[in-house]
DRENKOLFI-684667 format. One record per atom (N, C-alpha, C): x, y, z. Coordinates in steps of 0.1 Angstrom, whole numbers, padded with zeros to 4 digits, always signed. Layout:
BEGIN
XYZ
...
//
This chain:
BEGIN
+0007-0010+0002
+0003-0004-0002
+0011+0016-0002
+0003+0025-0007
+0012+0035-0007
+0008+0042-0022
+0010+0053-0017
+0010+0068-0024
+0027+0069-0031
+0025+0071-0046
+0038+0066-0054
+0039+0081-0059
+0055+0088-0057
+0057+0101-0064
+0064+0101-0074
+0069+0113-0080
+0074+0106-0094
+0089+0104-0096
+0094+0106-0081
+0102+0106-0079
+0110+0093-0071
+0097+0084-0072
+0098+0072-0064
+0100+0074-0046
+0094+0083-0040
+0090+0082-0028
+0081+0079-0025
+0074+0076-0015
+0061+0068-0008
+0054+0074+0000
+0047+0079-0003
+0041+0090+0005
+0025+0081+0014
+0021+0088+0028
+0017+0083+0036
-0001+0083+0029
-0003+0072+0035
-0018+0070+0032
-0025+0075+0045
-0042+0072+0040
-0053+0072+0050
-0057+0056+0054
-0059+0052+0060
-0062+0040+0071
-0061+0027+0070
-0045+0031+0071
-0035+0019+0070
-0041+0010+0081
-0046+0013+0093
-0046+0007+0103
-0062-0001+0100
-0072-0001+0095
-0082-0012+0091
-0081-0017+0080
-0068-0012+0071
-0064-0019+0062
-0060-0032+0066
-0048-0029+0075
-0038-0042+0078
-0044-0048+0087
-0058-0044+0092
-0066-0053+0101
-0074-0069+0090
-0080-0063+0079
-0086-0072+0070
-0071-0076+0063
-0061-0066+0060
-0053-0082+0050
-0048-0093+0062
-0052-0090+0076
-0047-0104+0084
-0058-0108+0083
-0072-0108+0083
-0080-0115+0079
-0083-0123+0065
-0078-0117+0056
-0079-0122+0047
-0066-0135+0044
-0062-0134+0049
-0048-0143+0058
-0032-0136+0052
-0032-0126+0049
-0019-0119+0045
-0007-0124+0054
+0006-0122+0048
+0015-0125+0065
+0020-0112+0067
+0023-0105+0054
+0029-0089+0059
+0019-0078+0052
+0028-0067+0051
+0021-0053+0044
+0035-0044+0045
+0033-0040+0031
+0045-0028+0029
+0040-0017+0025
+0044-0008+0039
+0035+0006+0033
+0043+0015+0038
+0040+0026+0034
+0048+0040+0039
+0055+0038+0050
+0069+0043+0049
+0072+0042+0067
+0067+0055+0078
+0055+0063+0071
+0046+0070+0079
+0035+0065+0085
+0032+0058+0082
+0018+0046+0087
+0021+0031+0093
+0035+0035+0092
+0045+0014+0098
+0039+0014+0110
+0036+0026+0123
+0034+0025+0135
+0017+0018+0135
+0011+0026+0129
-0002+0025+0129
-0007+0009+0124
-0003+0001+0116
-0002-0008+0110
+0003-0016+0120
+0012-0016+0124
+0019-0024+0136
+0011-0030+0142
+0002-0024+0149
+0000-0030+0163
-0013-0039+0158
-0014-0047+0145
-0024-0056+0141
-0014-0070+0146
-0016-0073+0155
-0003-0085+0156
-0004-0097+0149
+0009-0104+0146
+0007-0116+0137
+0009-0107+0122
+0014-0102+0120
+0012-0090+0106
+0025-0085+0103
+0035-0092+0102
+0048-0088+0095
+0049-0073+0086
+0053-0060+0087
+0047-0046+0086
+0062-0043+0084
+0063-0036+0068
+0077-0034+0065
+0077-0019+0061
+0081-0007+0067
+0079+0008+0063
+0089+0012+0055
+0082+0019+0046
+0095+0024+0034
+0093+0043+0031
+0106+0039+0024
+0107+0053+0020
+0105+0061+0004
+0109+0049-0006
+0116+0045-0014
+0109+0035-0024
+0107+0034-0032
+0099+0026-0041
+0119+0013-0046
+0126+0016-0040
+0138+0008-0046
+0140+0001-0032
+0133+0010-0023
+0132-0005-0007
+0125-0016-0006
+0113-0012-0015
+0104-0023-0020
+0112-0034-0030
+0116-0027-0039
+0126-0038-0047
+0130-0048-0040
+0141-0041-0032
+0152-0043-0023
+0145-0055-0015
+0132-0055-0012
+0125-0066+0000
+0119-0077-0011
+0112-0078-0020
+0108-0085-0037
+0119-0095-0038
+0133-0088-0035
+0144-0094-0040
+0151-0103-0029
+0142-0101-0018
+0152-0112-0005
+0160-0104+0000
+0165-0088-0005
+0177-0083-0001
+0169-0069+0008
+0165-0074+0023
+0157-0063+0022
+0168-0052+0032
+0165-0038+0030
+0175-0026+0035
+0169-0021+0045
+0160-0027+0048
+0145-0018+0062
+0141-0033+0072
+0140-0027+0080
+0137-0038+0095
+0121-0040+0095
+0113-0050+0099
+0103-0049+0101
+0099-0042+0113
+0088-0034+0115
+0086-0026+0128
+0080-0035+0135
+0077-0032+0141
+0069-0043+0157
+0067-0029+0167
+0059-0033+0171
+0053-0022+0186
+0042-0035+0193
+0047-0030+0208
+0038-0040+0215
+0029-0032+0220
+0012-0035+0219
+0003-0029+0221
+0002-0028+0233
+0003-0038+0244
+0003-0039+0255
+0012-0030+0266
+0024-0030+0260
+0034-0022+0264
+0028-0009+0257
+0025-0009+0245
+0023+0012+0241
+0014+0015+0247
+0000+0012+0250
+0000+0009+0256
+0000+0013+0273
+0003+0006+0281
+0006+0012+0296
+0007+0024+0294
+0024+0022+0287
+0034+0033+0286
+0029+0045+0280
+0019+0048+0270
+0017+0064+0268
+0010+0069+0280
+0011+0082+0277
+0005+0093+0286
-0008+0090+0283
-0015+0087+0293
-0023+0086+0294
-0033+0102+0301
-0021+0111+0304
-0027+0124+0309
-0029+0137+0308
-0030+0149+0309
-0038+0155+0304
-0029+0169+0307
-0030+0181+0293
-0017+0191+0301
-0034+0201+0307
-0044+0197+0311
-0050+0208+0318
-0061+0197+0327
-0065+0208+0339
-0069+0197+0353
-0079+0205+0360
-0089+0200+0359
-0106+0204+0364
-0101+0214+0374
-0091+0210+0382
-0089+0214+0397
-0082+0236+0390
-0078+0237+0374
-0075+0251+0377
-0088+0257+0375
-0096+0249+0379
-0112+0261+0376
-0115+0267+0389
-0114+0275+0393
-0120+0282+0404
-0132+0285+0404
-0139+0274+0419
-0155+0280+0422
-0163+0272+0413
-0168+0273+0412
-0178+0263+0404
-0185+0248+0404
-0181+0250+0419
-0185+0236+0427
-0203+0226+0421
-0213+0237+0417
-0225+0231+0409
-0222+0222+0395
-0209+0231+0390
-0207+0228+0372
-0197+0216+0373
-0190+0215+0387
-0181+0205+0386
-0193+0192+0390
-0200+0195+0398
-0212+0183+0401
-0218+0178+0387
-0221+0187+0384
-0228+0182+0369
-0218+0179+0363
-0206+0182+0356
-0204+0173+0352
-0195+0157+0352
-0195+0163+0370
-0187+0145+0374
-0203+0133+0371
-0217+0140+0373
-0227+0132+0371
-0226+0127+0356
-0224+0140+0346
-0224+0137+0333
-0217+0125+0324
-0201+0129+0334
-0196+0119+0331
-0194+0100+0335
-0200+0101+0345
-0206+0086+0353
-0215+0080+0346
-0223+0088+0341
-0233+0084+0326
-0237+0081+0319
-0226+0095+0312
-0217+0090+0297
-0235+0103+0289
-0238+0112+0299
-0251+0119+0297
-0247+0131+0289
-0252+0138+0280
-0251+0148+0270
-0252+0161+0279
-0244+0169+0277
-0249+0185+0290
-0246+0197+0282
-0252+0207+0288
-0258+0222+0280
-0253+0233+0288
-0244+0241+0287
-0243+0252+0293
-0248+0263+0290
-0255+0269+0301
-0263+0283+0293
-0253+0293+0302
-0249+0305+0302
-0242+0313+0307
-0236+0320+0299
-0232+0338+0304
-0231+0346+0300
-0212+0344+0293
-0210+0356+0283
-0193+0354+0276
-0187+0355+0292
-0176+0347+0290
-0163+0348+0302
-0170+0342+0310
-0178+0335+0312
-0183+0328+0331
-0173+0313+0328
-0168+0309+0324
-0158+0299+0322
-0162+0288+0312
-0172+0282+0305
-0180+0274+0292
-0168+0268+0292
-0163+0269+0278
-0152+0270+0272
-0142+0258+0280
-0137+0265+0292
-0128+0265+0306
-0127+0246+0308
-0145+0246+0316
-0146+0237+0318
-0149+0225+0313
-0150+0232+0294
-0152+0220+0285
-0145+0212+0281
-0133+0218+0282
-0118+0210+0279
-0116+0207+0289
-0122+0203+0303
-0116+0194+0314
-0127+0185+0314
-0132+0183+0306
-0146+0172+0313
-0138+0158+0304
-0128+0159+0295
-0119+0141+0295
-0110+0140+0302
-0110+0145+0308
-0102+0147+0324
-0109+0139+0334
-0119+0136+0334
-0125+0132+0346
-0132+0119+0335
-0133+0119+0324
-0135+0106+0320
-0128+0087+0324
-0133+0078+0323
-0130+0065+0328
-0113+0065+0313
-0106+0061+0317
-0094+0057+0302
-0100+0050+0297
-0095+0049+0283
-0099+0041+0269
-0094+0029+0274
-0101+0019+0275
-0094+0007+0273
-0088+0002+0259
-0082-0010+0260
-0071-0013+0246
-0083-0015+0232
-0099-0016+0233
-0106-0019+0228
-0110-0009+0222
-0112+0001+0233
-0117+0013+0227
-0109+0025+0219
-0096+0022+0226
-0087+0028+0215
-0083+0026+0202
-0083+0009+0202
-0084+0006+0189
-0093+0009+0178
-0103+0010+0185
-0112+0015+0178
-0119+0029+0171
-0110+0038+0185
-0109+0054+0180
-0096+0059+0169
-0091+0045+0168
-0075+0047+0166
-0079+0045+0149
-0088+0039+0148
-0090+0029+0129
-0102+0047+0126
-0112+0051+0136
-0118+0064+0128
-0103+0075+0124
-0096+0075+0133
-0086+0083+0133
-0076+0083+0115
-0072+0072+0119
-0066+0064+0108
-0069+0065+0095
-0084+0059+0095
-0093+0064+0082
-0094+0081+0074
-0092+0088+0083
-0097+0106+0085
-0079+0104+0080
-0070+0104+0081
-0054+0105+0078
-0052+0116+0088
-0058+0113+0102
-0052+0123+0111
-0044+0117+0125
-0040+0109+0121
-0029+0102+0131
-0013+0105+0124
-0008+0110+0134
+0005+0118+0139
+0015+0107+0138
+0025+0107+0131
+0037+0100+0121
+0039+0084+0137
+0040+0096+0146
+0051+0088+0159
+0036+0083+0169
+0023+0083+0166
+0014+0075+0167
+0012+0064+0167
+0012+0053+0177
+0006+0041+0169
-0011+0036+0177
-0011+0043+0183
-0022+0047+0190
-0026+0051+0199
-0043+0058+0201
-0045+0069+0205
-0050+0066+0222
-0043+0073+0227
-0042+0065+0243
-0049+0074+0252
-0056+0085+0250
-0065+0096+0254
-0077+0095+0248
-0090+0105+0255
-0103+0104+0249
-0097+0114+0239
-0103+0116+0226
-0107+0129+0217
-0116+0136+0224
-0110+0146+0218
-0121+0162+0220
-0120+0170+0212
-0130+0171+0204
-0135+0174+0192
-0145+0193+0197
-0135+0205+0187
-0145+0214+0188
-0142+0222+0177
-0151+0216+0167
-0157+0222+0155
-0163+0238+0158
-0157+0248+0144
-0167+0259+0147
-0180+0258+0142
-0187+0270+0148
-0200+0266+0148
-0201+0276+0128
-0192+0276+0119
-0193+0277+0104
-0191+0263+0100
-0188+0253+0104
-0191+0240+0099
-0207+0237+0091
-0197+0229+0078
-0211+0222+0074
-0213+0208+0078
-0225+0205+0074
-0237+0193+0076
-0224+0183+0074
-0220+0182+0060
-0206+0171+0055
-0196+0175+0066
-0187+0182+0069
-0180+0180+0076
-0184+0171+0089
-0196+0179+0097
-0197+0174+0110
-0202+0156+0111
-0207+0157+0103
-0217+0142+0102
-0206+0129+0089
-0198+0138+0081
-0190+0129+0076
-0196+0127+0061
-0189+0123+0045
-0190+0126+0038
-0186+0128+0027
-0189+0134+0017
-0179+0132+0003
-0180+0121-0003
-0175+0122-0020
-0179+0110-0029
-0168+0095-0023
-0158+0096-0013
-0157+0084-0012
-0158+0092+0007
-0169+0084+0013
-0175+0089+0025
-0160+0090+0037
-0156+0102+0044
-0149+0103+0048
-0154+0105+0065
-0154+0097+0078
-0158+0106+0090
-0153+0113+0095
-0167+0121+0098
-0169+0130+0102
-0166+0139+0116
-0164+0152+0123
-0165+0152+0133
-0172+0145+0144
-0184+0141+0142
-0188+0127+0149
-0184+0118+0153
-0175+0115+0145
-0170+0102+0143
-0153+0105+0149
-0152+0115+0146
-0138+0116+0151
-0135+0118+0166
-0147+0120+0175
-0153+0125+0189
-0158+0107+0194
-0156+0094+0185
-0160+0088+0189
-0152+0081+0200
-0159+0080+0214
-0155+0072+0224
-0149+0088+0240
-0153+0099+0229
-0146+0113+0235
-0156+0122+0240
-0151+0133+0237
-0162+0145+0237
-0165+0152+0229
-0179+0162+0217
-0180+0169+0210
-0184+0178+0216
-0176+0190+0217
-0181+0208+0219
-0184+0214+0214
-0195+0218+0210
-0204+0231+0202
-0203+0240+0213
-0192+0252+0209
-0194+0264+0215
-0201+0273+0204
-0212+0283+0214
-0225+0296+0206
-0232+0278+0197
-0238+0272+0206
-0249+0264+0199
-0258+0274+0185
-0268+0278+0194
-0276+0287+0181
-0269+0293+0169
-0259+0297+0173
-0249+0299+0160
-0244+0290+0150
-0254+0282+0150
-0247+0269+0145
-0261+0263+0135
-0258+0264+0125
-0268+0261+0110
-0283+0255+0113
-0292+0257+0117
-0299+0248+0116
-0301+0233+0114
-0299+0232+0097
-0293+0223+0092
-0286+0213+0097
-0276+0219+0100
-0263+0211+0108
-0266+0200+0122
-0269+0215+0131
-0278+0208+0140
-0288+0199+0141
-0298+0200+0131
-0304+0190+0133
-0305+0172+0123
-0291+0173+0118
-0286+0163+0112
-0277+0153+0124
-0274+0164+0135
-0269+0157+0149
-0281+0149+0159
-0294+0151+0155
-0298+0140+0166
-0300+0125+0161
-0302+0124+0150
-0305+0104+0148
-0289+0101+0154
-0273+0108+0148
-0264+0098+0159
-0265+0099+0171
-0272+0108+0175
-0268+0111+0190
-0281+0100+0196
-0291+0097+0190
-0300+0093+0190
-0296+0072+0191
-0286+0071+0183
-0281+0057+0174
-0271+0052+0174
-0262+0063+0182
-0247+0063+0180
-0237+0056+0170
-0243+0059+0159
-0241+0053+0142
-0245+0064+0137
-0240+0068+0123
-0242+0078+0110
-0240+0067+0096
-0252+0067+0092
-0248+0058+0082
-0246+0066+0065
-0234+0069+0059
-0237+0077+0047
-0236+0063+0033
-0246+0069+0026
-0249+0057+0018
-0247+0069+0002
-0243+0061-0005
-0237+0062-0016
-0244+0056-0030
-0247+0057-0043
-0249+0048-0051
-0240+0038-0053
-0230+0031-0052
-0224+0019-0052
-0221+0009-0043
-0223+0025-0025
-0218+0020-0015
-0223+0022-0003
-0226+0019+0010
-0229+0025+0022
-0219+0022+0033
-0218+0034+0041
-0205+0035+0052
-0212+0033+0064
-0209+0032+0076
-0214+0028+0084
-0202+0038+0092
-0206+0049+0103
-0189+0049+0110
-0205+0052+0123
-0191+0049+0139
-0198+0045+0148
-0198+0067+0158
-0206+0066+0163
-0206+0079+0174
-0206+0078+0183
-0204+0071+0188
-0209+0071+0209
-0197+0078+0212
-0203+0094+0213
-0198+0105+0223
-0205+0112+0230
-0196+0120+0238
-0205+0126+0249
-0207+0141+0243
-0214+0145+0237
-0220+0158+0232
-0222+0171+0247
-0214+0182+0248
-0216+0192+0253
-0212+0204+0242
-0226+0213+0249
-0227+0220+0241
-0232+0236+0250
-0224+0248+0248
-0225+0260+0250
-0227+0271+0247
-0235+0278+0249
-0246+0288+0245
-0249+0302+0252
-0246+0313+0251
-0256+0325+0258
-0268+0324+0263
-0273+0331+0265
-0292+0329+0272
-0295+0338+0265
-0288+0348+0256
-0296+0356+0247
-0284+0361+0244
-0286+0372+0228
-0281+0376+0218
-0267+0384+0226
-0270+0396+0234
-0263+0401+0245
-0255+0395+0252
-0261+0384+0259
-0255+0377+0265
-0257+0375+0278
-0267+0386+0288
-0265+0386+0298
-0282+0388+0302
-0287+0379+0302
-0300+0376+0305
-0296+0369+0314
-0307+0369+0323
-0307+0363+0339
-0289+0363+0351
-0287+0375+0344
-0273+0382+0348
-0270+0385+0366
-0266+0380+0374
-0267+0386+0387
-0269+0398+0386
-0256+0409+0378
-0254+0422+0378
-0256+0428+0370
-0253+0418+0359
-0256+0430+0343
-0270+0430+0338
-0274+0443+0333
-0289+0442+0327
-0285+0438+0310
-0300+0433+0307
-0301+0424+0293
-0305+0437+0290
-0304+0437+0277
-0306+0445+0261
-0314+0442+0252
-0319+0430+0257
-0320+0424+0244
-0338+0431+0240
-0341+0430+0228
-0356+0438+0230
-0365+0427+0233
-0376+0433+0238
-0386+0419+0240
-0389+0408+0231
-0391+0396+0239
-0395+0384+0224
-0378+0384+0217
-0367+0392+0221
-0354+0382+0207
-0349+0375+0218
-0350+0368+0229
-0345+0359+0236
-0353+0346+0233
-0366+0346+0235
-0370+0336+0235
-0366+0330+0213
-0370+0339+0203
-0365+0336+0189
-0347+0333+0192
-0341+0337+0200
-0327+0332+0198
-0325+0319+0205
-0330+0312+0215
-0334+0299+0221
-0336+0291+0211
-0348+0296+0205
-0361+0287+0196
-0349+0283+0185
-0335+0291+0182
-0324+0286+0172
-0320+0270+0172
-0321+0265+0187
-0318+0253+0192
-0332+0247+0192
-0335+0238+0185
-0349+0226+0183
-0349+0219+0194
-0364+0224+0198
-0364+0211+0207
-0364+0194+0212
-0365+0193+0201
-0363+0175+0197
-0346+0176+0202
-0340+0185+0198
-0327+0186+0203
-0319+0187+0218
-0329+0196+0220
-0325+0199+0238
-0333+0188+0241
-0339+0178+0236
-0348+0165+0245
-0339+0153+0244
-0325+0153+0239
-0315+0146+0238
-0304+0147+0244
-0305+0162+0254
-0293+0165+0263
-0300+0164+0276
-0294+0156+0285
-0305+0150+0293
-0299+0162+0301
-0288+0174+0307
-0284+0178+0315
-0280+0198+0308
-0293+0205+0318
-0296+0216+0312
-0289+0219+0329
-0271+0229+0327
-0269+0237+0340
-0264+0253+0335
-0272+0260+0345
-0264+0273+0340
-0253+0275+0344
-0245+0285+0341
-0234+0292+0344
-0231+0308+0347
-0226+0306+0362
-0225+0323+0363
-0210+0326+0366
-0207+0340+0363
-0196+0343+0364
-0191+0342+0381
-0178+0339+0384
-0170+0341+0396
-0171+0346+0403
-0170+0345+0414
-0171+0364+0428
-0153+0364+0424
-0153+0377+0422
-0135+0376+0423
-0132+0368+0439
-0135+0369+0451
-0133+0361+0464
-0133+0351+0457
-0138+0343+0451
-0135+0330+0446
-0119+0323+0435
-0123+0340+0428
-0109+0338+0417
-0095+0340+0423
-0099+0345+0437
-0083+0348+0444
-0083+0336+0456
-0093+0332+0455
-0090+0321+0469
-0078+0315+0465
-0070+0311+0475
-0060+0305+0473
-0059+0288+0480
-0070+0287+0484
-0079+0271+0491
-0076+0261+0475
-0068+0254+0478
-0071+0237+0467
-0080+0239+0460
-0085+0228+0449
-0094+0224+0445
-0093+0213+0443
-0106+0204+0437
-0106+0190+0437
-0098+0191+0426
-0084+0176+0424
-0084+0174+0414
-0091+0163+0404
-0087+0166+0390
-0094+0160+0380
-0094+0139+0384
-0084+0137+0388
-0083+0125+0395
-0090+0121+0402
-0089+0122+0412
-0102+0124+0425
-0114+0118+0420
-0120+0131+0412
-0131+0133+0404
-0130+0119+0394
-0122+0118+0390
-0122+0105+0379
-0126+0092+0388
-0119+0090+0398
-0121+0078+0404
-0134+0076+0411
-0143+0086+0413
-0157+0084+0413
-0163+0080+0402
-0162+0085+0395
-0165+0085+0381
-0164+0066+0372
-0151+0064+0379
-0147+0047+0371
-0157+0041+0383
-0157+0041+0399
-0166+0035+0409
-0181+0032+0403
-0182+0047+0392
-0198+0051+0390
-0199+0035+0376
-0191+0039+0367
-0190+0028+0359
-0188+0019+0358
-0186+0009+0370
-0184-0005+0371
-0198-0010+0375
-0204-0003+0386
-0217-0002+0391
-0225-0007+0374
-0224+0000+0366
-0233+0002+0354
-0225-0009+0345
-0212-0011+0346
-0213-0025+0339
-0218-0041+0341
-0218-0038+0357
-0221-0051+0363
-0235-0055+0358
-0244-0040+0359
-0258-0041+0357
-0261-0043+0345
-0253-0037+0331
-0257-0039+0320
-0249-0052+0309
-0246-0064+0322
-0235-0074+0315
-0247-0081+0305
-0241-0085+0295
-0243-0094+0286
-0255-0081+0271
-0254-0070+0276
-0262-0065+0266
-0249-0055+0262
-0260-0043+0250
-0249-0035+0242
-0249-0024+0249
-0257-0023+0261
-0254-0008+0263
-0240-0012+0281
-0237+0002+0282
-0227+0004+0289
-0224+0010+0296
-0232+0021+0296
-0239+0032+0305
-0253+0038+0310
-0253+0043+0320
-0272+0049+0321
-0278+0057+0310
-0268+0066+0302
-0274+0074+0290
-0281+0067+0282
-0273+0051+0277
-0280+0042+0267
-0290+0038+0271
-0293+0037+0282
-0311+0031+0282
-0320+0029+0274
-0326+0022+0267
-0340+0024+0263
-0354+0021+0269
-0364+0025+0268
-0372+0030+0272
-0375+0014+0278
-0374+0002+0275
-0378-0009+0277
-0367-0009+0292
-0354-0007+0295
-0345-0009+0305
-0348+0005+0316
-0353+0008+0309
-0358+0023+0314
-0369+0020+0328
-0377+0010+0326
-0387+0009+0333
-0383-0004+0343
-0373-0010+0339
-0367-0021+0343
-0365-0015+0357
-0354-0008+0353
-0339-0005+0360
-0343+0011+0367
-0351+0022+0365
-0354+0032+0371
-0367+0032+0380
-0367+0019+0388
-0382+0024+0390
-0381+0032+0408
-0389+0039+0410
-0394+0052+0417
-0405+0045+0424
-0402+0048+0440
-0412+0043+0451
-0427+0059+0448
-0434+0058+0456
-0449+0062+0457
-0441+0083+0455
-0428+0084+0466
-0431+0097+0464
-0426+0102+0456
-0416+0093+0453
-0406+0103+0436
-0415+0103+0426
-0427+0091+0428
-0437+0094+0414
-0445+0107+0415
-0449+0112+0426
-0452+0126+0433
-0446+0139+0427
-0432+0135+0428
-0422+0146+0429
-0427+0148+0414
-0420+0138+0408
-0420+0140+0394
-0434+0145+0384
-0441+0137+0390
-0455+0141+0383
-0457+0162+0389
-0451+0166+0398
-0458+0177+0402
-0445+0188+0394
-0440+0179+0388
-0423+0190+0382
-0425+0190+0370
-0432+0174+0366
-0433+0172+0349
-0448+0189+0346
-0459+0182+0355
-0468+0195+0347
-0463+0208+0351
-0459+0215+0365
-0453+0226+0363
-0446+0227+0354
-0432+0221+0346
-0424+0228+0338
-0428+0224+0326
-0441+0214+0322
-0446+0214+0308
-0437+0203+0304
-0430+0189+0311
-0419+0184+0302
-0424+0171+0292
-0410+0170+0284
-0418+0159+0276
-0416+0146+0281
-0425+0139+0272
-0419+0126+0275
-0405+0123+0273
-0396+0123+0267
-0381+0120+0265
-0377+0126+0275
-0379+0142+0281
-0380+0148+0292
-0376+0139+0307
-0392+0131+0305
-0393+0123+0321
-0381+0113+0317
-0377+0108+0304
-0369+0097+0305
-0354+0107+0310
-0351+0115+0306
-0340+0122+0308
-0338+0119+0325
-0349+0127+0327
-0342+0128+0341
-0344+0114+0350
-0350+0104+0344
-0348+0094+0353
-0332+0084+0351
-0329+0088+0338
-0313+0081+0340
-0306+0095+0345
-0309+0106+0347
-0300+0109+0351
-0296+0110+0368
-0312+0105+0372
-0313+0099+0386
-0307+0088+0386
-0307+0080+0380
-0302+0064+0383
-0288+0070+0381
-0277+0080+0376
-0264+0078+0377
-0260+0083+0390
-0267+0096+0392
-0270+0102+0406
-0271+0096+0418
-0276+0080+0416
-0282+0068+0428
-0267+0058+0428
-0258+0061+0422
-0248+0047+0414
-0238+0058+0419
-0238+0071+0420
-0223+0081+0426
-0225+0077+0442
-0236+0078+0445
-0240+0077+0459
-0239+0060+0466
-0243+0049+0453
-0237+0042+0461
-0249+0034+0464
-0260+0040+0462
-0276+0035+0466
-0285+0026+0454
-0289+0018+0455
-0293+0004+0449
-0307+0014+0444
-0314+0021+0454
-0325+0029+0450
-0324+0041+0447
-0331+0045+0436
-0334+0061+0430
-0342+0069+0446
-0332+0077+0451
-0348+0084+0459
-0351+0092+0459
-0357+0101+0465
-0361+0111+0462
-0354+0122+0461
-0345+0123+0469
-0329+0135+0464
-0323+0133+0453
-0327+0121+0451
-0316+0122+0439
-0327+0128+0427
-0342+0123+0426
-0349+0122+0418
-0350+0143+0416
-0349+0148+0426
-0350+0163+0427
-0337+0171+0422
-0326+0163+0425
-0312+0168+0421
-0314+0173+0407
-0319+0158+0402
-0321+0156+0382
-0330+0167+0380
-0343+0172+0388
-0352+0180+0380
-0342+0190+0379
-0334+0199+0385
-0324+0207+0386
-0315+0208+0376
-0315+0197+0369
-0310+0201+0359
-0316+0203+0347
-0328+0206+0346
-0334+0207+0329
-0340+0225+0333
-0325+0229+0329
-0331+0244+0333
-0336+0252+0321
-0338+0246+0311
-0340+0250+0295
-0356+0248+0296
-0358+0241+0304
-0375+0239+0308
-0384+0244+0314
-0375+0251+0322
-0381+0260+0334
-0390+0273+0331
-0397+0276+0335
-0405+0286+0332
-0404+0299+0328
-0391+0303+0342
-0379+0314+0333
-0374+0315+0322
-0372+0302+0317
-0367+0303+0298
-0377+0306+0290
-0389+0296+0293
-0397+0294+0284
-0402+0305+0282
-0402+0319+0288
-0404+0333+0284
-0421+0329+0289
//
């Protein structure tokens, strides 16, 4: 495999890893390919991988006089020794304890989350730190994620295996094809590149409505299907969505200190740019307010990502045991049938939820979201049952459903 230049040089290609996997399945003993792709292909056990820079080296190999040595990568050692640390930490964020709590719940249950707040409140800073509290990638997840980045040509030469969860943050001017994938030879889009990681959409209402609407099906099915005349391609899209938005065009609606200057009706029109069905697919809505100076200047240490991650991993282990033998991996992936069996609530909980549904005018999908989030809160608390306080906290995470936001 390789792209040949006019001077005999062998140029890198896309998709070396999945091609190598298929080569092994087809019974090939080895692969000759560009040196830049050798490390990613070498993680396929049982194949002899030769990375070449020039056509002369290929001729030497075929003549039985190799001038290059096989590339060898020990997957387990590579994965164990690779840096799974991040350059940022949630301890960098001063204050915002309620947002950190919401992030911990989102990470523990794999829930989508939207942050609503004025400019400069720290929404982007918080979003960048969400991957730091997610459980580390397993080897299977790392392989699957690496395959997608290989197909897209996004792997660096020195990388053989992606060891940290991807974080993708496309600009709001992105097209629907770039987001979900496509082209004459369908390539993965941003939602597939974020597989097993985080997709951050900043300034959510500024995205074209058509772009946001195509998100709905991949969010629900965790796979995107791209059809062309001669073939159909499926790419996985199991990502956590983190969205951020201002509460209004000027950014200061409901601000504790600054006054909103938007005309009547403008706030609701701005919120309506994001469709109800899309918001219903986001489990947690949380308001972000500016951090007071007293907290910004405080010297007391904040909780580190590693400490929060331990609790998240413990909650995920509970869920893995619960969903053993199913295709579900975390609470956010529960279907309606699973929900009724797993998220049972007592009479007091039903009364509380009924009152909230009537008062906030929640949809049936929002009802399901509240139960899923309450189940995750109970898992974090080490509780086998969903108690009233778990439901009460879950209901609080539906900010955009509250009367103040509904206009």
